[in-house]
Structures are given as C-alpha cells and as structure tokens.
C-alpha positions as CSV (number, residue, x, y, z in Angstrom):
1,M,31.9,72.6,-75.3
2,P,32.1,71.7,-71.6
3,K,34.3,68.8,-70.5
4,F,32.2,66.1,-68.8
5,I,33.9,63.4,-66.8
6,I,32.3,60.3,-65.3
7,M,33.7,58.9,-62.1
8,L,33.4,55.1,-61.4
9,R,34.5,53.2,-58.2
10,V,34.1,49.5,-58.8
11,K,35.0,46.0,-57.7
12,D,34.1,42.8,-59.6
13,G,31.5,44.4,-61.9
14,M,31.7,42.1,-64.9
15,F,28.0,41.4,-64.7
16,F,27.3,45.1,-65.7
17,V,30.5,46.6,-67.0
18,Q,29.8,46.2,-70.8
19,E,26.3,47.6,-70.5
20,W,27.6,50.4,-68.4
21,L,30.3,51.3,-70.9
22,R,27.7,51.3,-73.8
23,C,25.7,53.8,-71.8
24,F,28.4,56.2,-70.7
25,E,30.7,56.1,-73.7
26,K,27.9,58.1,-75.5
27,I,27.6,60.7,-72.7
28,A,31.1,61.3,-71.3
29,D,34.2,63.0,-72.7
30,E,36.3,60.9,-70.3
31,I,35.9,58.2,-67.7
32,V,38.2,57.9,-64.6
33,V,38.0,54.6,-62.7
34,L,39.1,53.5,-59.3
35,D,39.2,49.7,-59.0
36,N,39.0,48.3,-55.5
37,G,40.6,44.9,-56.1
38,S,38.6,43.3,-59.0
39,T,39.6,39.7,-59.8
40,D,36.9,38.9,-62.4
41,G,38.2,40.8,-65.4
42,T,36.5,44.1,-64.7
43,Y,39.8,46.0,-64.5
44,E,41.0,44.7,-67.8
45,V,37.8,45.5,-69.7
46,L,37.7,49.1,-68.4
47,A,41.4,49.7,-69.0
48,A,41.0,48.7,-72.6
49,H,38.2,51.2,-73.3
50,P,39.3,54.4,-75.2
51,K,37.1,56.7,-73.0
52,V,38.8,55.4,-69.8
53,V,41.7,57.8,-69.4
54,D,42.9,57.0,-65.9
55,M,42.8,53.8,-63.7
56,I,43.6,53.8,-60.0
57,R,43.8,50.6,-57.8
58,T,43.2,50.3,-54.1
59,E,42.9,47.5,-51.5
60,G,40.7,47.4,-48.4
61,Y,37.2,48.7,-48.3
62,H,36.9,52.5,-47.6
63,E,34.4,54.4,-49.7
64,G,35.3,57.9,-48.6
65,R,39.0,57.4,-49.1
66,D,38.5,55.9,-52.6
67,K,36.0,58.6,-53.7
68,N,38.3,61.4,-52.6
69,L,41.3,59.8,-54.3
70,L,39.2,59.3,-57.5
71,Y,38.1,62.9,-57.3
72,E,41.7,64.0,-57.0
73,H,42.6,62.2,-60.2
74,V,39.6,63.6,-62.0
75,R,40.6,67.1,-61.1
76,R,43.9,66.6,-62.9
77,R,41.9,66.1,-66.1
78,K,40.4,69.6,-65.6
79,P,36.7,68.8,-66.0
80,D,33.9,71.4,-66.2
81,W,31.3,68.9,-65.0
82,C,31.4,65.6,-63.0
83,L,29.2,62.7,-62.2
84,W,29.9,59.9,-59.8
85,I,27.8,56.8,-60.5
86,D,28.0,53.0,-59.8
87,V,28.6,50.2,-62.3
88,D,25.1,48.8,-61.8
89,E,23.5,52.1,-62.7
90,I,22.7,53.3,-66.2
91,F,20.6,56.1,-67.7
92,E,17.5,55.4,-69.6
93,P,18.4,54.8,-73.3
94,G,16.6,57.8,-74.7
95,L,19.1,60.2,-73.2
96,T,21.9,61.5,-75.4
97,R,24.9,63.7,-75.0
98,S,22.8,66.6,-76.3
99,D,20.4,66.3,-73.3
100,F,23.4,66.7,-71.0
101,E,24.8,69.5,-73.1
102,R,21.6,71.5,-72.5
103,L,22.0,71.1,-68.8
104,M,25.6,72.1,-68.7
105,Q,25.1,75.2,-70.7
106,R,22.9,76.8,-68.1
107,N,25.3,79.2,-66.3
108,Y,23.0,79.7,-63.3
109,V,22.9,76.0,-62.3
110,N,25.7,74.2,-60.5
111,K,24.0,70.9,-59.7
112,Y,21.5,68.6,-61.3
113,A,19.8,65.7,-59.6
114,F,18.6,62.5,-61.3
115,R,16.0,59.9,-60.2
116,R,17.1,56.3,-59.4
117,F,14.8,53.3,-59.7
118,H,15.5,50.0,-58.1
119,F,14.9,47.2,-60.5
120,I,13.5,43.8,-59.4
121,D,14.3,42.2,-62.8
122,R,15.2,43.5,-66.2
123,E,11.7,44.7,-66.9
124,H,10.2,45.8,-63.6
125,F,11.2,48.3,-60.9
126,A,10.1,48.4,-57.3
127,G,6.9,50.4,-57.0
128,S,5.9,50.3,-53.4
129,W,5.2,53.5,-51.6
130,F,8.6,53.3,-49.7
131,R,10.5,52.8,-53.0
132,M,8.5,55.6,-54.8
133,K,9.5,58.0,-52.1
134,Y,13.1,57.0,-52.5
135,S,13.0,57.4,-56.3
136,A,11.3,60.8,-56.0
137,G,14.3,62.1,-54.0
138,H,16.8,62.4,-56.8
139,D,19.8,60.8,-55.2
140,R,22.4,61.0,-58.0
141,I,24.1,64.4,-58.6
142,M,25.9,65.9,-61.6
143,W,27.9,69.0,-60.6
144,R,29.9,71.9,-62.0
145,E,33.4,71.3,-60.8
146,S,34.5,73.6,-58.0
147,H,37.6,73.5,-55.7
148,S,35.2,73.4,-52.7
149,G,33.9,69.9,-53.7
150,Y,34.7,66.8,-51.6
151,F,33.4,63.5,-50.4
152,Q,32.8,62.6,-46.7
153,D,35.6,60.4,-45.2
154,M,33.3,57.5,-44.3
155,V,34.2,53.8,-44.6
156,L,30.7,53.0,-45.9
157,D,28.0,55.0,-47.5
158,S,29.9,58.1,-48.3
159,P,27.1,59.9,-50.1
160,N,27.0,62.4,-52.9
161,V,29.6,65.1,-53.4
162,K,29.6,67.8,-50.7
163,G,30.6,71.5,-50.8
164,I,29.3,72.4,-54.2
165,K,27.5,75.7,-53.7
166,G,24.9,77.3,-55.9
167,L,21.5,76.3,-57.4
168,K,20.5,72.7,-57.7
169,L,17.7,71.7,-60.2
170,Y,15.8,68.4,-60.2
171,T,15.4,66.7,-63.5
172,N,13.2,63.9,-64.9
173,F,16.3,62.0,-66.1
174,R,15.9,58.4,-64.9
175,I,18.6,56.0,-63.8
176,K,18.1,52.2,-63.8
177,H,19.7,50.7,-60.7
178,L,20.1,47.0,-61.6
179,G,22.0,45.9,-58.5
180,Y,19.1,44.0,-57.0
181,I,18.1,42.0,-60.0
182,S,20.1,38.9,-58.8
183,K,20.1,37.4,-55.3
184,D,23.7,36.3,-55.9
185,L,24.8,39.8,-56.6
186,V,23.1,41.2,-53.4
187,D,24.6,38.3,-51.4
188,K,28.1,39.2,-52.6
189,K,27.6,42.8,-51.7
190,A,26.3,41.8,-48.3
191,A,29.4,39.7,-47.7
192,I,31.6,42.8,-48.3
193,Y,29.5,44.9,-45.9
194,R,29.1,42.2,-43.2
195,P,32.3,43.1,-41.3
196,I,31.5,46.8,-41.6
197,I,27.9,47.5,-40.8
198,A,25.2,46.4,-38.3
199,S,23.1,43.3,-39.0
200,E,19.9,45.3,-39.2
201,K,21.3,47.3,-42.1
202,L,22.3,44.1,-43.9
203,A,18.7,43.0,-43.6
204,S,17.6,46.2,-45.2
205,L,20.1,45.7,-48.0
206,Q,18.8,42.3,-48.8
207,E,15.1,43.1,-48.5
208,M,14.5,43.5,-52.2
209,Y,14.5,39.8,-52.8
210,M,13.5,38.7,-49.3
211,H,10.2,40.5,-49.3
212,D,7.4,41.0,-51.8
213,E,7.6,44.2,-53.8
214,K,5.1,45.8,-56.1
215,K,6.3,45.3,-59.6
216,V,5.9,48.2,-62.1
217,K,6.7,47.7,-65.8
218,W,9.5,49.9,-67.0
219,N,8.9,52.0,-70.2
220,D,12.0,53.3,-72.0
221,N,9.9,55.8,-74.0
222,R,10.5,59.1,-72.1
223,N,7.6,60.8,-73.8
224,S,4.9,58.2,-73.2
225,W,1.9,59.1,-71.1
226,S,2.9,56.5,-68.5
227,V,6.3,58.0,-68.0
228,V,5.0,61.5,-68.0
229,W,2.4,60.5,-65.4
230,L,5.1,58.7,-63.3
231,N,7.3,61.8,-63.2
232,G,4.3,64.0,-62.3
233,Y,3.5,61.6,-59.5
234,L,7.1,61.6,-58.2
235,N,7.1,65.4,-58.4
236,C,4.1,65.5,-56.1
237,I,5.9,63.2,-53.6
238,L,9.0,65.3,-53.8
239,G,7.0,68.5,-53.2
240,I,5.4,67.0,-50.1
241,Q,8.8,65.9,-48.8
242,M,10.3,69.3,-49.4
243,V,7.4,71.1,-47.6
244,K,7.8,68.7,-44.6
245,K,11.5,69.4,-44.5
246,I,11.0,73.2,-44.6
247,Y,8.3,73.0,-42.0
248,G,10.6,70.9,-39.8
249,K,13.4,73.5,-40.1
250,L,11.1,76.4,-39.3
251,S,9.5,74.6,-36.4
252,G,13.0,73.8,-35.0
253,A,14.1,77.4,-35.4
254,V,11.0,78.7,-33.6
255,T,11.4,76.1,-30.8
256,S,15.1,77.1,-30.4
257,R,14.2,80.8,-30.2
258,F,11.5,80.1,-27.6
259,Q,13.8,78.1,-25.5
260,K,16.5,80.8,-25.6
261,K,13.9,83.4,-24.6
262,Q,12.7,81.2,-21.7
263,K,16.3,80.8,-20.5
264,R,16.9,84.5,-20.6
265,M,13.7,85.2,-18.6
266,A,14.7,82.6,-16.1
267,T,18.2,84.1,-15.7
268,S,16.9,87.7,-15.4
269,S,14.5,86.7,-12.6
270,L,17.2,85.4,-10.4
C-alpha cells in the first residue's frame, strides 16, 4: 500500500484544527506539520494527535522557506505520495481512503488536481462567474514523490509544488475552503499580509465579505444530480480555459517565428 503524507503549514488555526484532523486522519498515513508561531493552542492540539509524526516550528513570515523546510522533513518519512493543504481546507465528507487509494494505484499518473470552493458560510459557497472559474481550475495538487519536487522561494503565495514531471489528471474531488466564513478570520489574515503585500491585493483578499456574492447551496452527496451537474459545468469552464491557454501559446509561438523571420530578412537586405 502506498504511503500518503499530508503536509500542513499553520499559524493560530484553532478555529479549524479539530475539523481538519477529523478529515485527514481518515485519509493520511502520516501528517507532518510546520507551525509558524501559533499562540492559541493549535500547536499543542496537533502535537498530541497520533497521525502527526513530526512538528517543526519557525518564526517570521516566509511561505517558500517554510514549505521547503516542511518538504525536507516529509522526505525523511519516505512518502510515496504527498499533499500540501491549509488548515481551513477539508475534503467533502463522502471521500474515503479507498478513493485516494484508487488514484495512487495508477502507475501512469504523477499528479492529481482537486477543486477548491470558497465558502461564504457553513452552507453556501461563492457561485459568481469569477469564483466558478477559480473553482474549475483545480488548484490543489496531490503528487507522487520525486527528488525533483520543490516549492518556489517566495515570501508570500508560494504556490503548488513545482518540478514534478509526468501526467496530471483533473478529478472531481471537492475541497471546502472555509477561510472566508468569518470576517474576523479574514481580518487576522490581512493583518499578517499587510506588511508584505500591496494594498490592492489586500482589498482582493477581503472582498468575499466586502462585496455581494452569489450564494450556492452546498450538497455533500457526491452522486446527487446537482453535484454531477456542477462538475459538468466546471469541466466545461476548464475546457474553455485550456483551449484559450493552448491558443495563446500557439499564437505566441507563431508571432515569435514571424518576428525572427522578419529580422533575418531585414538583416540580409543590408
């Protein structure tokens, strides 16, 4: 059976940590945690859990540094598969370890992508066109461990793991992102980011409660017609996005070749 390790970087996550553990204790073989200075009891709760096999502590905000340090400790545990995820993100309750086993047993796939939905409250997620495009994009990745994997050395917004080669498949596994359900939570996050990022990005961070959003009722039943329809709708959005991306790359390549040809012609005419 493949060894599956969950990676968590956290600071003051007591609002979510018990719910998070209930989700991932059923899925992971082991959990490795980096705590970036919690003072609310988060560290102690995680350290006491039997699935948490390693705890690292850092000070000062630096996402890339912390994720690479966390990844270094995870590699000491010799995982077959890894997933990095936040403390305010949990999988839909219908998913089990067996569902992840089926993914990991496919030898021809090295990465799986999951959809993330921004929740407005406990029962509704953001359903505007902008948010649906975001959810369609599968922005959480589970990967087969490889020595080539790394995280970008960025202070803020070091994104998904880089350097993992091979086939990536998009799944219909859904993640609930609960980080926007409370104004106080978002304000605390904004206070951390304020010395680091530009004011316009802070405004974007806080827009979930500052602006009206289309509320869509969440359904935990993965096999219901509404969830099947939602996944089909998001697949269409994703398909359009991918076509646009491919077209953009092809168009850029053609333009580049044309410019090089024009330059050669201009040089030869001199």
